[in-house]
ZAVO-307527 format. One record per residue (C-alpha): residue number from 1; residue in one letter; x, y, z. Coordinates in steps of 0.2 Angstrom, whole numbers. Each point is the difference from the previous one (the first is absolute). Example, Ala and Ser with C-alpha at 12.3 -4.5 7.8 and 13.67 -1.06 7.14 Angstrom:
BEGIN
+------+------+-------+-------+-------+
| resi | resn |  east | north |    up |
+------+------+-------+-------+-------+
|    1 |    a |    62 |   -22 |    39 |
|    2 |    s |     6 |    17 |    -3 |
+------+------+-------+-------+-------+
//
This chain:
BEGIN
+------+------+-------+-------+-------+
| resi | resn |  east | north |    up |
+------+------+-------+-------+-------+
|    1 |    x |  -108 |    17 |   200 |
|    2 |    x |    15 |   -12 |     1 |
|    3 |    x |    12 |    -7 |   -12 |
|    4 |    x |     0 |   -18 |    -4 |
|    5 |    x |    16 |    -8 |    -6 |
|    6 |    x |    -3 |    -6 |   -18 |
|    7 |    x |     2 |   -18 |    -5 |
|    8 |    x |    13 |    -4 |   -13 |
|    9 |    x |    -5 |     5 |   -17 |
|   10 |    x |    -5 |   -14 |   -12 |
|   11 |    x |     8 |     0 |   -18 |
|   12 |    x |   -16 |     5 |    -7 |
|   13 |    x |    -3 |    16 |    11 |
|   14 |    x |    18 |     5 |     3 |
|   15 |    x |    -2 |    15 |   -12 |
|   16 |    x |   -17 |     6 |     7 |
|   17 |    x |     2 |    16 |     9 |
|   18 |    x |   -12 |    13 |     7 |
|   19 |    x |    -4 |    15 |   -10 |
|   20 |    x |     2 |    -8 |   -16 |
|   21 |    x |    -8 |     8 |   -16 |
|   22 |    x |   -16 |    -9 |    -5 |
|   23 |    x |     5 |    -5 |   -18 |
|   24 |    x |   -15 |    -3 |   -11 |
|   25 |    x |    -4 |     5 |   -18 |
|   26 |    x |     5 |    18 |     2 |
|   27 |    x |    17 |    -6 |     6 |
|   28 |    x |     2 |   -11 |   -15 |
|   29 |    x |    -5 |    14 |   -12 |
|   30 |    x |    13 |    12 |     7 |
|   31 |    x |    13 |   -13 |     1 |
|   32 |    x |    -2 |    -5 |   -18 |
|   33 |    x |     4 |    18 |    -6 |
|   34 |    x |    16 |     0 |    10 |
|   35 |    x |     4 |   -18 |    -7 |
|   36 |    x |    -3 |     6 |   -18 |
|   37 |    x |    13 |    13 |     3 |
|   38 |    x |    13 |   -13 |     5 |
|   39 |    x |    -6 |   -11 |   -14 |
|   40 |    x |     5 |    13 |   -13 |
|   41 |    x |    16 |     4 |     9 |
|   42 |    x |     5 |   -18 |    -2 |
|   43 |    x |    -4 |     0 |   -18 |
|   44 |    x |    12 |    14 |    -3 |
|   45 |    x |    13 |    -7 |    12 |
|   46 |    x |     1 |   -17 |    -9 |
|   47 |    x |    -3 |     6 |   -18 |
|   48 |    x |    19 |     1 |    -2 |
|   49 |    x |     1 |   -19 |     4 |
|   50 |    x |    -9 |    -4 |   -16 |
|   51 |    x |    10 |    14 |    -9 |
|   52 |    x |    18 |    -4 |     6 |
|   53 |    x |     6 |    -7 |   -17 |
|   54 |    x |    -8 |    14 |    -9 |
|   55 |    x |     7 |    13 |    12 |
|   56 |    x |    18 |    -7 |    -3 |
|   57 |    x |    -3 |     2 |   -19 |
|   58 |    x |    -8 |    17 |     1 |
|   59 |    x |    13 |     8 |    11 |
|   60 |    x |    15 |   -11 |    -6 |
|   61 |    x |     5 |    -6 |    18 |
|   62 |    x |     7 |   -16 |     7 |
|   63 |    x |    -6 |   -11 |    15 |
|   64 |    x |     8 |    11 |    13 |
|   65 |    x |    -8 |    16 |    -7 |
|   66 |    x |   -16 |    -8 |    -3 |
|   67 |    x |    -1 |    -6 |    19 |
|   68 |    x |     3 |    18 |     5 |
|   69 |    x |   -18 |     5 |    -6 |
|   70 |    x |    -7 |   -12 |    13 |
|   71 |    x |    13 |     3 |    13 |
|   72 |    x |    -3 |    19 |     0 |
|   73 |    x |   -18 |    -3 |     0 |
|   74 |    x |     1 |   -11 |    15 |
|   75 |    x |    13 |    11 |     8 |
|   76 |    x |   -12 |    14 |     0 |
|   77 |    x |   -14 |   -11 |     6 |
|   78 |    x |     9 |    -7 |    14 |
|   79 |    x |     8 |    17 |     5 |
|   80 |    x |   -18 |     7 |     1 |
|   81 |    x |    -8 |   -13 |    11 |
|   82 |    x |     3 |     8 |    17 |
|   83 |    x |    -3 |    18 |    -6 |
|   84 |    x |   -16 |    -7 |    -8 |
|   85 |    x |    -5 |    -9 |    16 |
|   86 |    x |     2 |    16 |    10 |
|   87 |    x |   -10 |    10 |   -13 |
|   88 |    x |   -14 |   -13 |     1 |
|   89 |    x |    -1 |     1 |    19 |
|   90 |    x |     1 |    19 |    -1 |
|   91 |    x |   -10 |     5 |   -16 |
|   92 |    x |   -12 |   -15 |    -2 |
|   93 |    x |    -2 |   -12 |   -15 |
|   94 |    x |    -9 |    11 |   -12 |
|   95 |    x |    13 |    14 |    -1 |
|   96 |    x |    14 |   -12 |    -2 |
|   97 |    x |    -8 |   -11 |   -13 |
|   98 |    x |    -4 |    16 |   -10 |
|   99 |    x |    18 |     5 |     0 |
|  100 |    x |     5 |   -18 |    -5 |
|  101 |    x |   -12 |    -1 |   -15 |
|  102 |    x |     6 |    17 |    -7 |
|  103 |    x |    18 |    -6 |     2 |
|  104 |    x |    -1 |   -17 |    -7 |
|  105 |    x |   -11 |     5 |   -15 |
|  106 |    x |    12 |    14 |    -4 |
|  107 |    x |    14 |   -13 |     1 |
|  108 |    x |    -8 |   -12 |   -12 |
|  109 |    x |    -4 |    13 |   -12 |
|  110 |    x |    17 |     7 |     0 |
|  111 |    x |     7 |   -18 |    -3 |
|  112 |    x |   -11 |    -1 |   -15 |
|  113 |    x |     8 |    15 |    -8 |
|  114 |    x |    18 |    -1 |     6 |
|  115 |    x |    12 |     2 |   -14 |
|  116 |    x |    16 |    -5 |    10 |
|  117 |    x |     5 |   -12 |    14 |
|  118 |    x |     3 |    14 |    12 |
|  119 |    x |   -18 |     7 |    -2 |
|  120 |    x |    -7 |   -17 |     1 |
|  121 |    x |     9 |    -3 |    17 |
|  122 |    x |    -7 |    16 |     6 |
|  123 |    x |   -17 |    -5 |    -5 |
|  124 |    x |     1 |   -17 |     9 |
|  125 |    x |     7 |     9 |    16 |
|  126 |    x |   -16 |    11 |     0 |
|  127 |    x |   -11 |   -15 |    -3 |
|  128 |    x |     9 |    -9 |    15 |
|  129 |    x |    -4 |    15 |    11 |
|  130 |    x |   -18 |     0 |    -4 |
|  131 |    x |    -1 |   -19 |     1 |
|  132 |    x |     8 |     1 |    18 |
|  133 |    x |   -16 |    10 |     6 |
|  134 |    x |   -13 |   -13 |    -5 |
|  135 |    x |     2 |   -17 |    10 |
|  136 |    x |     3 |     7 |    17 |
|  137 |    x |   -15 |    12 |    -3 |
|  138 |    x |   -11 |   -15 |    -5 |
|  139 |    x |     6 |   -10 |    16 |
|  140 |    x |    -5 |    15 |    11 |
|  141 |    x |   -17 |     2 |    -9 |
|  142 |    x |    -3 |   -18 |     4 |
|  143 |    x |     4 |     2 |    19 |
|  144 |    x |   -11 |    15 |     0 |
|  145 |    x |   -15 |    -8 |    -8 |
|  146 |    x |     0 |   -18 |     5 |
|  147 |    x |     1 |   -10 |    17 |
|  148 |    x |    17 |    -5 |     5 |
|  149 |    x |    -4 |   -19 |    -2 |
|  150 |    x |    -3 |     4 |   -18 |
|  151 |    x |    18 |     7 |    -2 |
|  152 |    x |     9 |   -15 |    -7 |
|  153 |    x |   -13 |    -3 |   -13 |
|  154 |    x |    -2 |    18 |    -5 |
|  155 |    x |    19 |     2 |    -2 |
|  156 |    x |     1 |   -16 |   -10 |
|  157 |    x |   -15 |     6 |   -11 |
|  158 |    x |    10 |    17 |    -3 |
|  159 |    x |    15 |   -11 |    -5 |
|  160 |    x |   -12 |   -10 |   -12 |
|  161 |    x |    -5 |    17 |    -8 |
|  162 |    x |    18 |     4 |    -3 |
|  163 |    x |     3 |   -17 |    -8 |
|  164 |    x |   -15 |     3 |   -11 |
|  165 |    x |     9 |    16 |    -6 |
|  166 |    x |    15 |   -11 |    -3 |
|  167 |    x |   -11 |   -11 |   -11 |
|  168 |    x |    -6 |    15 |   -10 |
|  169 |    x |    18 |     5 |    -3 |
|  170 |    x |     4 |   -18 |    -6 |
|  171 |    x |   -15 |    -3 |   -11 |
|  172 |    x |    -5 |    18 |    -6 |
|  173 |    x |    15 |    11 |     1 |
|  174 |    x |    11 |   -13 |    -9 |
|  175 |    x |   -13 |    -2 |   -14 |
|  176 |    x |    -2 |    19 |    -2 |
|  177 |    x |    19 |     2 |     0 |
|  178 |    x |     2 |   -11 |   -15 |
|  179 |    x |   -16 |     5 |    -8 |
|  180 |    x |     0 |    19 |     1 |
|  181 |    x |    17 |     4 |     5 |
|  182 |    x |    10 |     7 |    15 |
|  183 |    x |    -7 |    18 |     1 |
|  184 |    x |   -18 |    -4 |    -3 |
|  185 |    x |     0 |   -15 |    12 |
|  186 |    x |     8 |     9 |    15 |
|  187 |    x |   -10 |    17 |    -4 |
|  188 |    x |   -16 |    -9 |    -2 |
|  189 |    x |     2 |   -10 |    17 |
|  190 |    x |     3 |    17 |     9 |
|  191 |    x |   -18 |     4 |    -3 |
|  192 |    x |    -5 |   -13 |    14 |
|  193 |    x |     9 |    12 |    12 |
|  194 |    x |   -12 |    14 |    -5 |
|  195 |    x |   -15 |   -11 |     3 |
|  196 |    x |     5 |    -6 |    17 |
|  197 |    x |     4 |    18 |     5 |
|  198 |    x |   -17 |     6 |    -4 |
|  199 |    x |    -8 |   -15 |    10 |
|  200 |    x |    12 |     4 |    15 |
|  201 |    x |    -4 |    18 |     1 |
|  202 |    x |   -19 |    -2 |    -2 |
|  203 |    x |    -3 |   -15 |    11 |
|  204 |    x |    14 |    -6 |    12 |
|  205 |    x |    -1 |     4 |    19 |
|  206 |    x |    14 |    -3 |    13 |
|  207 |    x |   -12 |    -8 |    13 |
|  208 |    x |   -18 |    -4 |     4 |
|  209 |    x |   -10 |    13 |    10 |
|  210 |    x |     3 |    -2 |    19 |
|  211 |    x |    17 |    -8 |    -2 |
|  212 |    x |    11 |    16 |    -3 |
|  213 |    x |    18 |    -2 |     7 |
|  214 |    x |     3 |    11 |    15 |
|  215 |    x |     8 |    17 |    -5 |
|  216 |    x |    18 |     3 |     6 |
|  217 |    x |    11 |    16 |    -2 |
|  218 |    x |    13 |     0 |   -14 |
|  219 |    x |    17 |    -2 |     9 |
|  220 |    x |    12 |     2 |   -15 |
|  221 |    x |    15 |   -10 |     1 |
|  222 |    x |    -3 |    -6 |    17 |
|  223 |    x |   -16 |    -9 |    -6 |
|  224 |    x |     9 |    -8 |   -14 |
|  225 |    x |    14 |    -7 |    11 |
|  226 |    x |   -13 |    -6 |    13 |
|  227 |    x |   -11 |    -9 |   -13 |
|  228 |    x |    15 |    -9 |    -8 |
|  229 |    x |     9 |    -4 |    16 |
|  230 |    x |   -16 |    -7 |     8 |
|  231 |    x |    -4 |   -10 |   -15 |
|  232 |    x |    17 |    -7 |    -1 |
|  233 |    x |     1 |    -5 |    18 |
|  234 |    x |   -14 |   -12 |    -2 |
|  235 |    x |     7 |   -17 |    -5 |
|  236 |    x |   -15 |    -4 |   -10 |
|  237 |    x |     4 |    15 |   -12 |
|  238 |    x |    18 |    -7 |    -2 |
|  239 |    x |    -6 |   -18 |    -3 |
|  240 |    x |   -13 |     7 |   -12 |
|  241 |    x |    14 |     8 |   -10 |
|  242 |    x |    11 |   -15 |    -1 |
|  243 |    x |   -15 |   -11 |    -5 |
|  244 |    x |    -4 |    12 |   -14 |
|  245 |    x |    19 |     1 |    -4 |
|  246 |    x |     2 |   -19 |    -1 |
|  247 |    x |   -16 |    -5 |    -9 |
|  248 |    x |    -4 |    13 |   -13 |
|  249 |    x |    16 |     3 |   -11 |
|  250 |    x |     1 |   -16 |   -10 |
|  251 |    x |   -16 |     2 |    -9 |
|  252 |    x |     2 |    19 |     0 |
|  253 |    x |    16 |    -1 |   -10 |
|  254 |    x |    -7 |   -14 |   -11 |
|  255 |    x |   -15 |    10 |    -5 |
|  256 |    x |     7 |    18 |     1 |
|  257 |    x |    15 |    -3 |   -12 |
|  258 |    x |    10 |   -16 |    -1 |
|  259 |    x |   -14 |   -14 |    -3 |
|  260 |    x |    -3 |     4 |   -18 |
|  261 |    x |    19 |     0 |    -5 |
|  262 |    x |     3 |   -15 |    10 |
|  263 |    x |   -14 |   -10 |    -8 |
|  264 |    x |     4 |     6 |   -18 |
|  265 |    x |    19 |     2 |     0 |
|  266 |    x |     5 |   -14 |    12 |
|  267 |    x |   -14 |   -13 |    -1 |
|  268 |    x |    -3 |     3 |   -19 |
|  269 |    x |   -19 |     3 |     1 |
|  270 |    x |    -9 |    11 |   -11 |
|  271 |    x |    -7 |    17 |     6 |
|  272 |    x |   -17 |    -7 |    -1 |
|  273 |    x |     4 |   -15 |    11 |
|  274 |    x |    10 |    11 |    12 |
|  275 |    x |   -15 |    12 |     2 |
|  276 |    x |   -11 |   -15 |     4 |
|  277 |    x |    12 |    -5 |    14 |
|  278 |    x |     1 |    17 |     7 |
|  279 |    x |   -19 |     0 |     0 |
|  280 |    x |     0 |   -16 |    10 |
|  281 |    x |    10 |     8 |    13 |
|  282 |    x |   -13 |    14 |     2 |
|  283 |    x |   -15 |   -13 |     0 |
|  284 |    x |     9 |   -11 |    13 |
|  285 |    x |     3 |    16 |    10 |
|  286 |    x |   -19 |     4 |    -1 |
|  287 |    x |    -6 |   -17 |     5 |
|  288 |    x |    13 |    -2 |    14 |
|  289 |    x |    -4 |    17 |     7 |
|  290 |    x |   -18 |    -5 |     3 |
|  291 |    x |     6 |   -16 |     9 |
|  292 |    x |    13 |     8 |    11 |
|  293 |    x |   -12 |    14 |     5 |
|  294 |    x |   -14 |   -12 |     5 |
|  295 |    x |    13 |   -11 |    10 |
|  296 |    x |     7 |    14 |     9 |
|  297 |    x |   -17 |     8 |     4 |
|  298 |    x |    -4 |   -16 |     8 |
|  299 |    x |    16 |    -6 |     7 |
|  300 |    x |    11 |    15 |     5 |
|  301 |    x |    15 |   -12 |     5 |
|  302 |    x |     1 |    -6 |   -18 |
|  303 |    x |     9 |    17 |    -5 |
|  304 |    x |    18 |    -6 |     3 |
|  305 |    x |    -2 |   -18 |    -7 |
|  306 |    x |    -7 |     7 |   -16 |
|  307 |    x |    13 |    12 |    -2 |
|  308 |    x |    15 |   -11 |     3 |
|  309 |    x |    -8 |   -14 |   -10 |
|  310 |    x |    -2 |    11 |   -15 |
|  311 |    x |    19 |     5 |     2 |
|  312 |    x |     5 |   -18 |     1 |
|  313 |    x |   -11 |    -5 |   -15 |
|  314 |    x |     7 |    14 |   -11 |
|  315 |    x |    18 |    -4 |     4 |
|  316 |    x |    -2 |   -18 |    -4 |
|  317 |    x |    -9 |     3 |   -17 |
|  318 |    x |    12 |    13 |    -5 |
|  319 |    x |    15 |   -11 |     4 |
|  320 |    x |    -7 |   -14 |   -10 |
|  321 |    x |    -3 |    11 |   -15 |
|  322 |    x |    17 |     8 |     0 |
|  323 |    x |    10 |   -16 |     2 |
|  324 |    x |   -11 |   -11 |   -11 |
|  325 |    x |    11 |   -10 |   -12 |
|  326 |    x |    -1 |     4 |   -18 |
|  327 |    x |    -2 |    17 |   -10 |
|  328 |    x |   -17 |     4 |     6 |
|  329 |    x |   -12 |    -5 |    14 |
|  330 |    x |   -15 |   -10 |    -5 |
|  331 |    x |   -16 |     9 |    -2 |
|  332 |    x |    -8 |    -9 |    15 |
|  333 |    x |    13 |     7 |    12 |
|  334 |    x |    -2 |    17 |    -7 |
|  335 |    x |   -18 |    -1 |     3 |
|  336 |    x |     3 |    -6 |    18 |
|  337 |    x |    13 |    14 |     2 |
|  338 |    x |   -13 |    13 |    -5 |
|  339 |    x |   -14 |    -7 |    10 |
|  340 |    x |    11 |     0 |    16 |
|  341 |    x |     6 |    18 |    -4 |
|  342 |    x |   -18 |     5 |     1 |
|  343 |    x |     0 |    -4 |    18 |
|  344 |    x |    13 |    13 |     4 |
|  345 |    x |   -12 |    15 |    -1 |
|  346 |    x |   -13 |    -7 |    12 |
|  347 |    x |    14 |    -5 |    12 |
|  348 |    x |     7 |    17 |     0 |
|  349 |    x |   -17 |     7 |     5 |
|  350 |    x |     2 |   -10 |    16 |
|  351 |    x |    13 |    13 |     6 |
|  352 |    x |   -13 |    13 |     2 |
|  353 |    x |   -10 |   -13 |    11 |
|  354 |    x |    15 |     1 |    12 |
|  355 |    x |     2 |    19 |     0 |
|  356 |    x |   -19 |     4 |     1 |
|  357 |    x |    -4 |    -7 |    17 |
|  358 |    x |    17 |     7 |     7 |
|  359 |    x |    -5 |    18 |    -3 |
|  360 |    x |   -14 |    11 |     5 |
|  361 |    x |   -11 |     8 |   -13 |
|  362 |    x |     9 |    17 |     0 |
|  363 |    x |    16 |   -10 |    -5 |
|  364 |    x |    -7 |   -12 |   -13 |
|  365 |    x |     6 |    10 |   -15 |
|  366 |    x |    18 |     2 |     6 |
|  367 |    x |     1 |   -18 |     5 |
|  368 |    x |    -7 |    -6 |   -17 |
|  369 |    x |    13 |    11 |    -8 |
|  370 |    x |    14 |    -8 |    10 |
|  371 |    x |    -6 |   -17 |    -4 |
|  372 |    x |    -3 |     4 |   -19 |
|  373 |    x |    18 |     5 |    -2 |
|  374 |    x |     6 |   -18 |     3 |
|  375 |    x |    -5 |    -8 |   -16 |
|  376 |    x |     4 |    15 |   -11 |
|  377 |    x |    17 |     2 |     7 |
|  378 |    x |     3 |   -19 |    -3 |
|  379 |    x |    -7 |     2 |   -18 |
|  380 |    x |    11 |    15 |    -4 |
|  381 |    x |    15 |    -9 |     6 |
|  382 |    x |    -4 |   -16 |   -10 |
|  383 |    x |    -4 |    10 |   -16 |
|  384 |    x |    17 |     9 |     1 |
|  385 |    x |    10 |   -16 |     5 |
|  386 |    x |    -8 |   -10 |   -14 |
|  387 |    x |     3 |    13 |   -13 |
|  388 |    x |    19 |     2 |     5 |
|  389 |    x |     2 |   -19 |     1 |
|  390 |    x |    -8 |    -2 |   -18 |
|  391 |    x |    12 |    12 |    -7 |
|  392 |    x |    15 |    -7 |     9 |
|  393 |    x |    -3 |   -18 |    -4 |
|  394 |    x |    -6 |     2 |   -18 |
|  395 |    x |   -19 |    -3 |     4 |
|  396 |    x |     2 |   -15 |    12 |
|  397 |    x |   -17 |     0 |     8 |
|  398 |    x |     4 |   -14 |    12 |
|  399 |    x |    14 |    10 |     8 |
|  400 |    x |   -10 |    16 |    -1 |
|  401 |    x |   -15 |    -7 |     9 |
|  402 |    x |    10 |    -8 |    14 |
|  403 |    x |    -1 |    17 |     9 |
|  404 |    x |   -18 |    -5 |     4 |
|  405 |    x |     7 |   -13 |    13 |
|  406 |    x |    11 |    12 |     8 |
|  407 |    x |   -13 |    13 |     4 |
|  408 |    x |   -13 |   -14 |     5 |
|  409 |    x |    13 |    -7 |    13 |
|  410 |    x |     3 |    17 |     7 |
|  411 |    x |   -18 |     4 |     2 |
|  412 |    x |    -4 |   -17 |     8 |
|  413 |    x |    13 |     3 |    13 |
|  414 |    x |    -8 |    16 |     5 |
|  415 |    x |   -17 |    -7 |     1 |
|  416 |    x |     6 |   -14 |    11 |
|  417 |    x |     8 |    13 |    11 |
|  418 |    x |   -15 |    10 |     3 |
|  419 |    x |   -15 |   -12 |     0 |
|  420 |    x |     0 |    -4 |    19 |
|  421 |    x |     1 |    18 |     5 |
|  422 |    x |   -14 |     5 |   -12 |
|  423 |    x |   -11 |   -13 |     5 |
|  424 |    x |     2 |     4 |    19 |
|  425 |    x |    -3 |    18 |    -3 |
|  426 |    x |   -15 |    -3 |   -10 |
|  427 |    x |    -8 |   -11 |    13 |
|  428 |    x |     4 |    14 |    13 |
|  429 |    x |    -8 |    13 |   -10 |
|  430 |    x |   -16 |   -10 |    -3 |
|  431 |    x |    -2 |    -4 |    18 |
|  432 |    x |     3 |    18 |     5 |
|  433 |    x |   -13 |     6 |   -12 |
|  434 |    x |   -13 |   -12 |     6 |
|  435 |    x |     3 |     4 |    19 |
|  436 |    x |    -3 |    18 |    -4 |
|  437 |    x |   -17 |    -3 |    -9 |
|  438 |    x |    -8 |   -16 |     7 |
|  439 |    x |   -11 |     5 |    15 |
|  440 |    x |   -14 |    -9 |     9 |
|  441 |    x |   -13 |     5 |    14 |
|  442 |    x |     8 |    -1 |    18 |
+------+------+-------+-------+-------+
//
């Protein structure tokens, strides 16, 4: 037997690697259980976005204090990403998802019955901790059950499920909130956590038979340091983080907290009309997610142009909206803004498509955790800055939202700095893997 140097990979086969899981109906069924957990987590995460004005009245707080709800939730979420990635690599998907469901369900239930601002903050922190354990686990589940070439599409479909959860918040939680009241709406929604917990415990498996990860001894702190350091050394991991950082936060901030107040208080829309525009963001996200997933699955080189194009489009539309002359932007412009914001979520998923091929299977959770920190750190920073600027300027949304451009510029500079190194390293890794596995008779 002798090795034959591989031919350069085509765009369509660049992600096909030996030893891939087979996929199939069983993979879809197991993966759907994991995705259902993420779906419920996003419902709980974004439920505050449609209840922001109600929360301000219930707890008698201003813009800065209101933003603290989402900031604390995202702070916990972002801070948990690397620990969760390590836990997923160490314990597997099922155990980490189980812990996550218990925590975010308890957080949602606690938020329903919180009598004070302080207890409500604690509940959102608990929710953020559980929420942090879901998405990385679902990404890991996808890599364990589906072939690598399906990775971009599977990741986008997971993001699509998250947007479906956001849609439920916008359409269902909002109506429940104004129909049956705060406590009943939030407590009733917490039952969804119990349902997915039962499904998870009964039916979810970490991997298909014959594709078990190789066991390795527990090495304590040394293992943790090695996993983090090895993942961070890969330019693809860092590029993934900055792509996620730069693309996700404009839509996250809009949906999670400030979109409804901006549309109602600054643009003079009714709550019903504002809710329809928030729904448009979610629907746009779902459609664009499918498109981006198909494009990247077929043309891997399209990842960076799609990400940078989304950042540019978002910046342009936001700028036109904020500087539009007159008291309010016209409805057509607000519709365009919301449609473009819907591209941010799918673009942020491209960050994982840089980190995934840069790391071996035993580091996928850690690398995904590092990448996933990016957008949530940016969202947390923007949520806080917008709240502070609104209080400081007497609710001048044009000044408050200008922080979006600062973070976008910083993120783009980091993407441009890392892109060449990441591309070179990815090519080297792919060629090396094929040299090791492609053999022909002598």
